[in-house]
All heavy atoms as an XYZ file, in Angstrom:
706
protein
N     -19.668    -51.325      5.840
C     -18.689    -50.286      6.014
C     -19.031    -49.470      7.251
O     -20.176    -49.126      7.467
C     -18.728    -49.374      4.784
C     -17.357    -49.103      4.263
S     -17.437    -48.514      2.575
C     -17.114    -46.839      2.804
N     -18.046    -49.172      8.036
C     -18.260    -48.378      9.237
C     -18.002    -46.921      8.971
O     -17.064    -46.555      8.291
C     -17.284    -48.827     10.316
C     -17.883    -49.800     11.278
C     -16.864    -50.360     12.197
N     -16.552    -49.467     13.295
C     -15.646    -49.741     14.197
N     -14.938    -50.824     14.126
N     -15.421    -48.915     15.176
N     -18.844    -46.066      9.523
C     -18.658    -44.626      9.383
C     -17.569    -44.180     10.348
O     -17.519    -44.633     11.485
C     -19.953    -43.885      9.669
N     -16.724    -43.346      9.872
C     -15.667    -42.806     10.723
C     -16.172    -41.530     11.371
O     -16.859    -40.734     10.748
C     -14.432    -42.493      9.903
C     -13.779    -43.737      9.372
C     -12.504    -43.376      8.668
N     -11.909    -44.583      8.139
C     -10.843    -44.609      7.393
N     -10.250    -43.488      7.073
N     -10.358    -45.737      6.960
N     -15.803    -41.359     12.596
C     -16.165    -40.135     13.313
C     -14.922    -39.272     13.431
O     -13.880    -39.742     13.855
C     -16.718    -40.458     14.709
C     -17.996    -41.247     14.651
N     -19.192    -40.683     14.307
C     -18.247    -42.552     14.869
C     -20.128    -41.607     14.329
N     -19.576    -42.756     14.666
N     -15.067    -38.040     13.046
C     -13.935    -37.111     13.117
C     -14.325    -35.909     13.952
O     -15.472    -35.479     13.951
C     -13.542    -36.668     11.720
N     -13.363    -35.393     14.680
C     -13.597    -34.173     15.436
C     -13.569    -32.994     14.483
O     -12.758    -32.958     13.556
C     -12.505    -33.986     16.497
C     -12.501    -34.985     17.648
C     -11.266    -34.745     18.514
C     -13.750    -34.852     18.481
N     -14.436    -32.031     14.692
C     -14.355    -30.827     13.859
C     -12.990    -30.168     14.022
O     -12.397    -30.182     15.097
C     -15.464    -29.928     14.403
C     -16.346    -30.807     15.217
C     -15.523    -31.972     15.657
N     -12.495    -29.582     12.968
C     -11.162    -28.970     12.980
C     -11.044    -27.893     14.042
O     -10.001    -27.761     14.689
C     -10.854    -28.397     11.607
N     -12.094    -27.115     14.265
C     -12.021    -26.050     15.269
C     -11.832    -26.619     16.674
O     -11.139    -26.038     17.496
C     -13.268    -25.174     15.211
O     -14.423    -25.958     15.438
N     -12.422    -27.780     16.943
C     -12.263    -28.410     18.247
C     -10.840    -28.923     18.412
O     -10.236    -28.786     19.472
C     -13.272    -29.551     18.422
C     -13.220    -30.299     19.751
C     -13.437    -29.341     20.916
C     -14.253    -31.407     19.787
N     -10.275    -29.489     17.370
C      -8.902    -29.978     17.419
C      -7.947    -28.822     17.679
O      -7.055    -28.915     18.518
C      -8.541    -30.714     16.103
C      -7.057    -31.061     16.083
C      -9.384    -31.960     15.951
N      -8.148    -27.711     16.998
C      -7.294    -26.542     17.207
C      -7.428    -26.042     18.637
O      -6.443    -25.726     19.287
C      -7.637    -25.426     16.194
C      -6.923    -24.134     16.553
C      -7.263    -25.853     14.790
N      -8.638    -25.977     19.156
C      -8.867    -25.511     20.528
C      -8.174    -26.434     21.525
O      -7.598    -25.970     22.511
C     -10.361    -25.432     20.817
N      -8.202    -27.737     21.283
C      -7.548    -28.671     22.186
C      -6.038    -28.511     22.147
O      -5.372    -28.520     23.175
C      -7.934    -30.115     21.828
C      -9.398    -30.499     22.077
C      -9.666    -31.883     21.529
C      -9.706    -30.442     23.572
N      -5.478    -28.357     20.975
C      -4.026    -28.218     20.843
C      -3.549    -26.912     21.465
O      -2.531    -26.873     22.141
C      -3.614    -28.295     19.353
C      -2.153    -27.928     19.168
C      -3.882    -29.686     18.812
N      -4.293    -25.841     21.262
C      -3.896    -24.544     21.792
C      -3.956    -24.521     23.310
O      -3.164    -23.847     23.951
C      -4.791    -23.430     21.190
C      -4.582    -22.100     21.886
C      -4.511    -23.293     19.711
N      -4.861    -25.273     23.903
C      -5.044    -25.199     25.355
C      -4.262    -26.258     26.120
O      -4.489    -26.442     27.297
C      -6.532    -25.315     25.691
O      -7.018    -26.583     25.295
N      -3.321    -26.941     25.493
C      -2.537    -27.948     26.193
C      -1.598    -27.256     27.179
O      -0.842    -26.365     26.792
C      -1.716    -28.797     25.196
C      -2.655    -29.615     24.305
C      -0.744    -29.716     25.932
C      -1.944    -30.368     23.213
N      -1.645    -27.659     28.474
C      -0.761    -27.034     29.465
C       0.698    -27.318     29.134
O       1.049    -28.389     28.669
C      -1.149    -27.696     30.785
C      -2.436    -28.389     30.530
C      -2.526    -28.639     29.072
N       1.551    -26.334     29.379
C       2.977    -26.511     29.158
C       3.424    -26.185     27.747
O       4.610    -26.125     27.474
N       2.464    -25.987     26.830
C       2.833    -25.631     25.467
C       2.856    -24.109     25.393
O       1.843    -23.459     25.642
C       1.827    -26.209     24.442
C       2.164    -25.714     23.047
C       1.836    -27.721     24.500
N       4.013    -23.523     25.084
C       4.073    -22.059     25.049
C       3.247    -21.516     23.885
O       3.123    -22.150     22.845
C       5.562    -21.766     24.853
C       6.118    -22.988     24.221
C       5.281    -24.139     24.729
N       2.673    -20.340     24.076
C       1.913    -19.739     22.985
C       2.858    -19.335     21.856
O       4.071    -19.292     22.036
C       1.261    -18.510     23.623
C       2.138    -18.190     24.781
C       2.700    -19.510     25.257
N       2.291    -19.026     20.722
C       3.079    -18.601     19.569
C       3.778    -17.285     19.841
O       3.646    -16.701     20.920
N       4.538    -16.808     18.870
C       5.271    -15.557     19.079
C       4.317    -14.389     19.295
O       3.212    -14.365     18.784
C       6.052    -15.387     17.773
C       5.339    -16.229     16.776
C       4.701    -17.344     17.536
N       4.798    -13.429     20.083
C       3.991    -12.236     20.357
C       3.875    -11.417     19.085
O       4.800    -11.378     18.278
C       4.640    -11.412     21.461
N       2.727    -10.781     18.883
C       2.582     -9.955     17.688
C       3.555     -8.786     17.717
O       3.851     -8.235     18.773
C       1.131     -9.473     17.740
C       0.684     -9.701     19.138
C       1.538    -10.780     19.705
N       4.058     -8.449     16.554
C       5.001     -7.340     16.429
C       4.203     -6.039     16.417
O       3.245     -5.895     15.676
C       5.826     -7.466     15.130
C       6.745     -6.280     14.956
C       6.596     -8.771     15.132
N       4.611     -5.109     17.263
C       3.917     -3.823     17.336
C       4.212     -3.017     16.073
O       5.350     -2.954     15.617
C       4.365     -3.045     18.573
N       3.181     -2.443     15.522
C       3.345     -1.613     14.329
C       4.055     -0.327     14.710
O       3.755      0.284     15.728
C       1.995     -1.316     13.701
N       5.006      0.069     13.882
C       5.711      1.309     14.136
C       4.950      2.451     13.496
O       4.414      2.315     12.403
C       7.117      1.250     13.554
C       7.989      0.225     14.221
C       9.373      0.177     13.569
O       9.573      0.709     12.502
N      10.302     -0.472     14.238
N       4.911      3.553     14.208
C       4.267      4.738     13.655
C       5.146      5.291     12.546
O       6.345      5.478     12.746
C       4.089      5.802     14.733
C       2.899      5.578     15.619
C       1.582      5.671     14.873
O       1.401      6.609     14.075
O       0.748      4.793     15.070
N       4.568      5.518     11.363
C       5.382      6.091     10.296
C       5.761      7.534     10.627
O       5.024      8.242     11.303
C       4.460      6.034      9.072
C       3.087      6.007      9.636
C       3.192      5.304     10.965
N       6.931      7.916     10.166
C       7.359      9.296     10.361
C       6.432     10.212      9.577
O       6.004      9.891      8.474
C       8.795      9.465      9.884
N       6.101     11.322     10.163
C       5.232     12.275      9.490
C       6.031     13.001      8.425
O       7.073     13.578      8.702
C       4.654     13.279     10.493
O       3.967     12.566     11.511
C       3.703     14.236      9.828
N       5.521     12.941      7.206
C       6.178     13.594      6.077
C       5.209     14.623      5.525
O       4.045     14.328      5.289
C       6.538     12.560      4.977
C       7.166     13.251      3.792
C       7.450     11.499      5.530
N       5.693     15.835      5.345
C       4.859     16.886      4.774
C       4.908     16.789      3.255
O       5.934     17.055      2.648
C       5.330     18.261      5.231
C       4.992     18.587      6.661
C       3.493     18.704      6.899
O       2.785     19.237      6.025
O       3.051     18.252      7.954
N       3.817     16.363      2.658
C       3.712     16.274      1.208
C       2.816     17.396      0.711
O       1.791     17.686      1.318
C       3.123     14.921      0.795
C       3.917     13.688      1.201
C       3.152     12.429      0.826
C       5.273     13.693      0.551
N       3.181     18.000     -0.391
C       2.315     19.047     -0.927
C       1.035     18.434     -1.483
O       1.059     17.380     -2.112
C       3.157     19.680     -2.033
C       4.103     18.608     -2.449
C       4.369     17.797     -1.217
N      -0.068     19.091     -1.222
C      -1.334     18.627     -1.778
C      -1.349     18.923     -3.271
O      -0.572     19.765     -3.749
C      -2.509     19.330     -1.096
O      -2.534     20.693     -1.495
N      -2.197     18.248     -4.033
C      -2.289     18.579     -5.454
C      -2.587     20.065     -5.677
O      -2.017     20.688     -6.569
C      -3.426     17.697     -5.964
C      -3.413     16.524     -5.046
C      -3.037     17.092     -3.701
N      -3.450     20.634     -4.855
C      -3.785     22.052     -5.014
C      -2.565     22.934     -4.762
O      -2.328     23.902     -5.487
C      -4.924     22.452     -4.092
C      -5.357     23.896     -4.283
C      -6.638     24.228     -3.547
O      -7.323     23.354     -3.055
N      -6.962     25.498     -3.468
N      -1.752     22.600     -3.765
C      -0.540     23.367     -3.505
C       0.441     23.254     -4.673
O       1.064     24.233     -5.060
C       0.138     22.881     -2.227
C      -0.615     23.222     -0.966
C      -0.041     22.506      0.250
O       0.516     21.411      0.144
N      -0.176     23.135      1.411
N       0.566     22.062     -5.230
C       1.529     21.845     -6.305
C       1.084     22.477     -7.625
O       1.866     23.143     -8.293
C       1.776     20.348     -6.507
C       2.738     20.041     -7.609
N       4.087     20.179     -7.461
C       2.529     19.643     -8.886
C       4.687     19.853     -8.595
N       3.769     19.520     -9.480
N      -0.170     22.263     -7.994
C      -0.655     22.719     -9.296
C      -1.188     24.151     -9.265
O      -1.317     24.794    -10.303
C      -1.730     21.771     -9.832
C      -1.204     20.391    -10.115
C      -1.481     19.345     -9.264
C      -0.418     20.146    -11.233
C      -0.988     18.071     -9.521
C       0.076     18.882    -11.497
C      -0.202     17.843    -10.629
N      -1.553     24.622     -8.071
C      -2.039     25.988     -7.959
C      -3.536     26.144     -8.148
O      -4.035     27.266     -8.189
N      -4.255     25.057     -8.255
C      -5.720     25.077     -8.382
C      -6.245     23.734     -7.894
O      -5.531     22.734     -7.917
C      -6.161     25.352     -9.828
C      -5.541     24.428    -10.849
C      -6.144     23.220    -11.181
C      -4.355     24.757    -11.489
C      -5.570     22.368    -12.109
C      -3.781     23.930    -12.423
C      -4.400     22.722    -12.730
O      -3.823     21.874    -13.653
N      -7.509     23.693     -7.444
C      -8.052     22.414     -6.967
C      -8.282     21.455     -8.138
O      -8.651     21.882     -9.238
C      -9.373     22.797     -6.302
C      -9.713     24.144     -6.821
C      -8.442     24.788     -7.262
N      -8.021     20.187     -7.907
C      -8.257     19.189     -8.946
C      -9.745     19.155     -9.281
O     -10.589     19.211     -8.390
C      -7.808     17.800     -8.491
C      -6.314     17.674     -8.234
S      -5.287     17.855     -9.709
C      -4.851     19.587     -9.671
N     -10.054     19.115    -10.544
C     -11.444     19.113    -10.991
C     -11.997     20.507    -11.214
O     -13.179     20.655    -11.527
N     -11.152     21.521    -11.051
C     -11.612     22.892    -11.271
C     -12.002     23.070    -12.739
O     -11.327     22.562    -13.638
C     -10.527     23.892    -10.889
N     -13.059     23.780    -12.946
C     -13.565     23.980    -14.308
C     -12.526     24.694    -15.170
O     -11.941     25.700    -14.776
C     -14.857     24.800    -14.269
C     -15.531     24.879    -15.612
C     -16.896     25.525    -15.539
O     -17.475     25.595    -14.436
O     -17.372     25.966    -16.583
N     -12.291     24.133    -16.341
C     -11.375     24.741    -17.294
C      -9.900     24.513    -17.004
O      -9.046     25.059    -17.689
N      -9.584     23.723    -15.984
C      -8.187     23.466    -15.617
C      -7.908     21.977    -15.712
O      -8.670     21.158    -15.209
C      -7.904     23.924    -14.186
C      -8.168     25.391    -13.894
C      -7.356     26.358    -14.748
N      -5.935     26.192    -14.684
C      -5.095     26.929    -13.972
N      -5.570     27.898    -13.211
N      -3.805     26.725    -14.007
N      -6.822     21.641    -16.372
C      -6.433     20.245    -16.508
C      -4.908     20.174    -16.501
O      -4.252     20.834    -17.315
C      -6.991     19.663    -17.812
C      -6.839     18.166    -18.032
C      -7.578     17.382    -16.948
C      -7.377     17.780    -19.401
N      -4.355     19.412    -15.590
C      -2.897     19.273    -15.515
C      -2.420     18.451    -16.703
O      -3.045     17.464    -17.076
C      -2.507     18.582    -14.210
N      -1.298     18.880    -17.298
C      -0.760     18.095    -18.413
C       0.166     17.006    -17.869
O       0.479     16.962    -16.675
C      -0.067     18.989    -19.441
C       1.215     19.640    -18.935
O       1.715     19.257    -17.863
O       1.732     20.522    -19.636
N       0.601     16.142    -18.761
C       1.372     14.975    -18.333
C       2.679     15.367    -17.657
O       3.077     14.764    -16.656
C       1.635     14.040    -19.506
C       2.416     12.847    -19.063
C       3.676     12.499    -19.432
C       2.016     11.865    -18.106
N       4.094     11.368    -18.782
C       3.074     10.949    -17.951
C       0.870     11.667    -17.343
C       3.012      9.863    -17.090
C       0.814     10.579    -16.489
C       1.875      9.703    -16.375
N       3.375     16.357    -18.164
C       4.646     16.776    -17.567
C       4.438     17.246    -16.122
O       5.250     16.933    -15.237
C       5.289     17.873    -18.401
N       3.362     17.980    -15.861
C       3.062     18.448    -14.500
C       2.733     17.271    -13.581
O       3.181     17.232    -12.429
C       1.881     19.421    -14.510
C       2.155     20.741    -15.191
C       0.900     21.583    -15.322
O      -0.151     21.045    -15.709
O       0.997     22.792    -15.013
N       1.936     16.334    -14.091
C       1.578     15.159    -13.292
C       2.813     14.329    -12.965
O       3.014     13.920    -11.818
C       0.542     14.307    -14.019
C      -0.848     14.916    -14.135
C      -1.693     14.123    -15.126
C      -1.519     14.963    -12.781
N       3.648     14.062    -13.964
C       4.860     13.265    -13.752
C       5.782     13.955    -12.744
O       6.366     13.293    -11.874
C       5.573     13.031    -15.076
N       5.902     15.261    -12.828
C       6.737     16.009    -11.880
C       6.186     15.875    -10.459
O       6.948     15.705     -9.502
C       6.816     17.476    -12.291
N       4.866     15.926    -10.315
C       4.247     15.789     -8.996
C       4.486     14.386     -8.437
O       4.832     14.228     -7.269
C       2.754     16.099     -9.080
C       2.037     16.036     -7.748
C       2.414     16.868     -6.694
C       0.984     15.164     -7.534
C       1.766     16.828     -5.473
C       0.319     15.121     -6.322
C       0.716     15.952     -5.290
O       0.069     15.905     -4.072
N       4.327     13.360     -9.268
C       4.560     11.987     -8.815
C       6.005     11.810     -8.348
O       6.269     11.183     -7.319
C       4.252     10.983     -9.919
C       2.820     11.008    -10.395
C       2.509     10.647    -11.704
C       1.773     11.393     -9.573
C       1.199     10.657    -12.152
C       0.468     11.414    -10.022
C       0.184     11.043    -11.317
O      -1.099     11.064    -11.769
N       6.945     12.363     -9.091
C       8.364     12.231     -8.728
C       8.672     13.025     -7.445
O       9.493     12.590     -6.633
C       9.235     12.661     -9.891
C       9.188     11.646    -11.019
C      10.216     11.924    -12.101
N      10.243     10.818    -13.034
C       9.826     10.879    -14.293
N       9.355     12.016    -14.778
N       9.883      9.820    -15.073
N       8.018     14.154     -7.272
C       8.174     14.933     -6.048
C       7.690     14.132     -4.839
O       8.359     14.084     -3.800
C       7.391     16.248     -6.151
C       7.367     17.123     -4.900
C       8.720     17.802     -4.712
C       6.273     18.166     -5.011
N       6.543     13.480     -4.978
C       6.020     12.644     -3.895
C       6.972     11.498     -3.573
O       7.220     11.185     -2.411
C       4.637     12.091     -4.261
C       3.508     13.105     -4.419
C       2.226     12.392     -4.835
C       3.294     13.895     -3.145
N       7.507     10.850     -4.600
C       8.430      9.729     -4.399
C       9.710     10.190     -3.703
O      10.257      9.466     -2.857
C       8.749      9.068     -5.734
N      10.188     11.371     -4.037
C      11.404     11.887     -3.406
C      11.164     12.259     -1.945
O      12.064     12.145     -1.114
C      11.910     13.100     -4.177
N       9.946     12.671     -1.618
C       9.636     13.136     -0.269
C       9.167     12.034      0.671
O       9.202     12.208      1.883
C       8.564     14.229     -0.332
N       8.721     10.895      0.129
C       8.139      9.869      0.983
C       8.665      8.475      0.628
O       8.693      8.109     -0.545
C       6.616      9.874      0.845
O       6.056      8.779      1.550
N       9.029      7.684      1.641
C       9.451      6.309      1.373
C       8.267      5.401      1.004
O       8.456      4.270      0.608
C      10.096      5.865      2.693
C       9.420      6.707      3.727
C       9.119      8.022      3.058
N       7.056      5.919      1.131
C       5.862      5.127      0.820
C       5.395      5.278     -0.620
O       4.394      4.704     -1.010
C       4.730      5.501      1.765
C       5.041      5.119      3.192
C       3.907      5.509      4.097
N       4.163      5.008      5.412
C       3.325      4.227      6.070
N       2.196      3.879      5.538
N       3.628      3.809      7.277
N       6.109      6.081     -1.394
C       5.743      6.301     -2.792
C       6.937      5.946     -3.660
O       8.055      6.378     -3.384
C       5.326      7.768     -3.052
C       4.958      7.984     -4.506
C       4.173      8.166     -2.146
N       6.689      5.147     -4.682
C       7.742      4.780     -5.625
C       7.224      4.984     -7.040
O       6.108      4.581     -7.357
C       8.157      3.327     -5.424
C       9.274      2.892     -6.330
C       9.689      1.444     -6.123
O       9.185      0.802     -5.192
O      10.506      0.961     -6.919
N       8.033      5.604     -7.876
C       7.691      5.808     -9.279
C       8.659      4.980    -10.106
O       9.875      5.072     -9.936
C       7.794      7.299     -9.678
C       7.531      7.480    -11.158
C       6.816      8.134     -8.879
N       8.099      4.151    -10.992
C       8.916      3.323    -11.872
C       8.600      3.717    -13.310
O       7.443      3.710    -13.723
C       8.620      1.817    -11.653
C       9.433      0.970    -12.622
C       8.916      1.431    -10.210
N       9.643      4.066    -14.046
C       9.488      4.406    -15.462
C       9.485      3.106    -16.248
O      10.479      2.388    -16.284
C      10.630      5.316    -15.909
C      10.399      5.903    -17.292
O       9.675      5.289    -18.100
O      10.954      6.976    -17.558
N       8.364      2.806    -16.873
C       8.194      1.543    -17.596
C       8.622      1.657    -19.055
O       8.462      0.723    -19.817
C       6.730      1.093    -17.513
C       6.177      1.017    -16.108
S       6.915     -0.276    -15.128
C       6.113     -1.688    -15.850
N       9.161      2.803    -19.447
C       9.570      3.017    -20.827
C       8.663      4.051    -21.475
O       7.746      4.580    -20.860
N       8.896      4.333    -22.740
C       8.094      5.364    -23.400
C       6.711      4.850    -23.810
O       6.531      3.684    -24.135
C       8.931      5.720    -24.632
C       9.735      4.501    -24.903
C       9.982      3.854    -23.579
N       5.745      5.766    -23.775
C       4.403      5.441    -24.253
C       4.391      5.553    -25.772
O       5.407      5.903    -26.387
C       3.373      6.402    -23.652
O       3.540      7.697    -24.209
N       3.253      5.293    -26.383
C       3.166      5.410    -27.838
C       3.350      6.851    -28.298
O       3.692      7.094    -29.449
C       1.810      4.888    -28.350
O       0.765      5.590    -27.678
C       1.675      3.400    -28.108
N       3.152      7.804    -27.394
C       3.373      9.215    -27.722
C       4.782      9.679    -27.348
O       5.103     10.860    -27.470
C       2.335     10.092    -27.008
C       0.881      9.859    -27.403
C      -0.045     10.710    -26.553
C       0.679     10.142    -28.874
N       5.612      8.743    -26.869
C       6.983      9.068    -26.506
C       7.147      9.652    -25.113
O       8.241     10.047    -24.734
N       6.074      9.695    -24.359
C       6.145     10.217    -22.991
C       6.448      9.055    -22.049
O       6.175      7.905    -22.363
C       4.826     10.884    -22.614
C       4.532     12.097    -23.482
C       3.240     12.739    -23.108
C       3.020     13.932    -24.034
N       1.845     14.680    -23.727
N       7.003      9.349    -20.863
C       7.304      8.246    -19.926
C       6.023      7.574    -19.449
O       5.057      8.239    -19.078
C       8.028      8.938    -18.780
C       7.716     10.380    -18.904
C       7.386     10.646    -20.330
N       6.018      6.255    -19.521
C       4.895      5.450    -19.018
C       5.270      5.093    -17.584
O       6.187      4.308    -17.345
C       4.733      4.204    -19.895
C       3.546      3.369    -19.530
C       2.259      3.800    -19.844
C       3.712      2.168    -18.893
C       1.162      3.022    -19.528
C       2.602      1.390    -18.565
C       1.339      1.814    -18.877
N       4.581      5.713    -16.625
C       4.940      5.580    -15.222
C       4.020      4.634    -14.475
O       2.807      4.625    -14.699
C       4.909      6.947    -14.533
C       5.806      8.030    -15.115
C       5.610      9.327    -14.347
C       7.248      7.605    -15.115
N       4.616      3.852    -13.576
C       3.862      3.053    -12.611
C       4.102      3.715    -11.266
O       5.239      3.992    -10.893
C       4.328      1.614    -12.597
N       3.035      3.983    -10.536
C       3.130      4.646     -9.240
C       2.670      3.665     -8.181
O       1.551      3.169     -8.216
C       2.226      5.899     -9.254
C       2.259      6.806     -8.044
C       3.627      7.421     -7.870
C       1.230      7.903     -8.195
N       3.561      3.370     -7.222
C       3.259      2.444     -6.132
C       3.168      3.235     -4.839
O       4.114      3.927     -4.467
C       4.339      1.370     -6.019
C       4.454      0.517     -7.246
C       5.366      0.840     -8.246
C       3.636     -0.567     -7.422
C       5.479      0.067     -9.386
C       3.744     -1.352     -8.561
C       4.657     -1.030     -9.544
N       2.043      3.113     -4.153
C       1.815      3.832     -2.903
C       1.443      2.806     -1.841
O       0.550      1.986     -2.049
C       0.678      4.880     -3.049
C       0.487      5.628     -1.744
C       0.968      5.831     -4.197
N       2.143      2.843     -0.712
C       1.815      1.897      0.359
C       1.641      2.633      1.665
O       2.029      3.743      1.836
C       2.906      0.858      0.504
O       4.106      1.433      0.934
């Protein structure tokens, strides 16, 4: 049986890319700068810093803050997944 000799894949790619007359691939698309959106910080919204001793935001306050963020920014989406076992909205928050 004869052993087959193969070119390493990286060499094959380098040869194909450097062929004269072959146009390069499409130019990369420039990233657009996102519009600056003023979102309230948790401290501005709740009136105290998160983690402050003796302070804990309840679910209604948190849900209101999430919905406020979603309304103010196209990068935040809130999806109501239905009621939780306690009857409160079970929210999924998507941030990109």
